[in-house]
C-alpha positions, 0 to 999 in steps of 0.5 A: 500500500502506498503513502496516499492509500495509507492516508485515505485508510486512516481518514476512513478509520477516523470517521467512526465513533466507538462507544461503550455503554450503557452509561448514565450521563451527568455534568455540565455543558457549555453550549456553543454559538448557533450554527444556523445563525453564524452561517447566514450572518457570515454570508451577510457580511458581504453586504457591507464594505466595513470590517465587522467583528463576530463573537461566539462563532462555533468551530464547525466544518460548515463554518470552516468551509464558509470561511474558505469560500469568503476568502476565495472571493477576496474577503480577509478573515482572522480568527481569535478566541472564537471572534471572527474579524471579517473585512469584505472590502477587497472582494473581487470574485463573484463566482463560488466554485463547485469544490467549495460549495459541494459540501455545504447547503448554506452556500445558497445564501451567498447569492443574495448579498453578491447580487445586492452589493455587486449586481452579479453572482454565480453559485453552483447548486449546494450540497449538504446533508441528505435529509430530503428535498430542500429546493432552492426555487423559493430563493430564486423566485424571491430574488427574481421578484426583487428584479434579479435575472437568473438562469441555471446552466450546468448546475450553476445559478447565474444571477445579474441585476441592472442597478439596485434590486427593487422592493416588492411584496413577496408572499411565500407559498411555503414557510422557508427559513432559507428563502426568508434569509435570502430575501431579507438579505437581498432586500436590505440594499434594495430600493424602496420597501420589501414585505415578506409575507408568510415568512419563517419566524426562527430565532436565527432569522431574528439573530441575522436581522439584529446583526444587519440592524446593527449595521444600519439596515431597516428591518421590522417584524423579524420573528413574526410572519411578516417582515418589512425591510426598508432598503438602504443604499449602503450599510454603516460601520459596525463599531460594536461586537455582535454576539451569535445566539446560543445553539438551541439544537445543541442544547436540546441534544444534550438535554435528551442525552441526560433524559434517555440515560436517566441522568442529570445535566446543566446546559450553560450559556444557552437561551431557554426562551427559544426552547419552549417546545423542547422543554415542555416535551421533556417535562411531559416525558418526566424530566425535572427541569429548572431554568435560569437566565442562561442555563437549563438544568434537567434531572431524571432522578434515575427514572426512565422517560415516558413516551411523548407525541412529537409533531414537527412544524415551523417555529415556534412549533417543535423543531425538525432538528430535534426529531431524531433525538426525540425519536430515540427518546421514545424508543427507550421510553415507557409506553407507545408514542407517535412521531410525525415529521412534517418538514423533511421527507427523508428524516427517518433514515436513522430508524433502520439503524436504531432497529439494528440496536433493538428498537421496536418501531413501525411506520403507520404513514410515510411521515409517521412512526409508532414507537414501542419503548424498550428497556434496553438497546444493544451495541452494533455497527450503524451508519449515520446519514446526516447531522442529526441522525449521527447525534441520535446514533451516538446518544443511542450508543451511550445507553446501549449495552456493549460496543456501538460503532457509528460510521460516518462520524464526520457528519457531527462536525458539521453542527456540533463543536467539540462533541466528543469532548463534551460527551466525555465530560458528562461521562460518555465512553466515546472516542474516534479510533 
């Protein structure tokens, strides 16, 4: 075997988690910044020519890829102690090459700021997790309604505008976080007023809007179903540090980890008021929960959780990004329970893997599963198919009897910062090779 093949083999080996269970998880976890805020905010930095400073950026594979992409376009970015210093005044390229976007779904957010500030942009169709259809038609339609001319050639989106984009009333036919962010970003520098009707209400949209408002954007109604943007010609210099919101999905994942292991955890540096539905479901499952300004404490008092009915919906409904973790909770809980996935059609791909570990579950509809809770899962080799399925399989390994090997572990690196270290800190017997 030559040196190159050895390197490839080593990478494949490192792309596995080895977990020994069962373990009861106890301790404290410091929650990182929200990936789903950090990504659109980094892309929105292209809207201003002034340097900006961003705090609480998580160290993730998607963030790393985004930074590479912005640097390729000409941006200057420095990182120090989770602070990013971003200067896009020297951006001189307007095409995102395939090699830099193939692994990151969020790259579609590059198009709007390039169009709004420079009047042109080219982006290859984005990649990312395989959790179902996430069409970009709403992004494209929104930009076209603002005056952009767009065509797709050889899987590349080519967009232009003559002069500034122009504000319009845009009624979204379907609630879309991604498209809401795209239209809001583009409308920031458009002429006149843009109204986004049926907009998504996620906290990460509010976070992105607040960042832009700090730069002089006129955005009203973020967090409601109608967002109004009064366009400005240019954004101003931001003299303060903008701090990214805590990650609500990371918080929820660690709370579930403690719940399914009958343990106890304190999530620090988080934001309880954006986790209302997750907290309510954990209480319904039997968890004793206490809440502070920036912390959540969960204690199961050694008891097995009870099954809960889950029905995913746009915010402020139950988040689809927590469905995999709660499916696992139901599969080891007392009683029978239903889980219905309404956002992504392929988000039950972790279920066959959990069945290999002894879970009892069947589909009652294409988007609904009936969970029969079992007392024990058993370690085996499983394969993660996306970010959240990887998290649920790792948590399953922590409570399963014996050794669990989770292949394609690198999915975790797309959305959880220092995941192994944080799991080890609360008692998990987990390692990569």
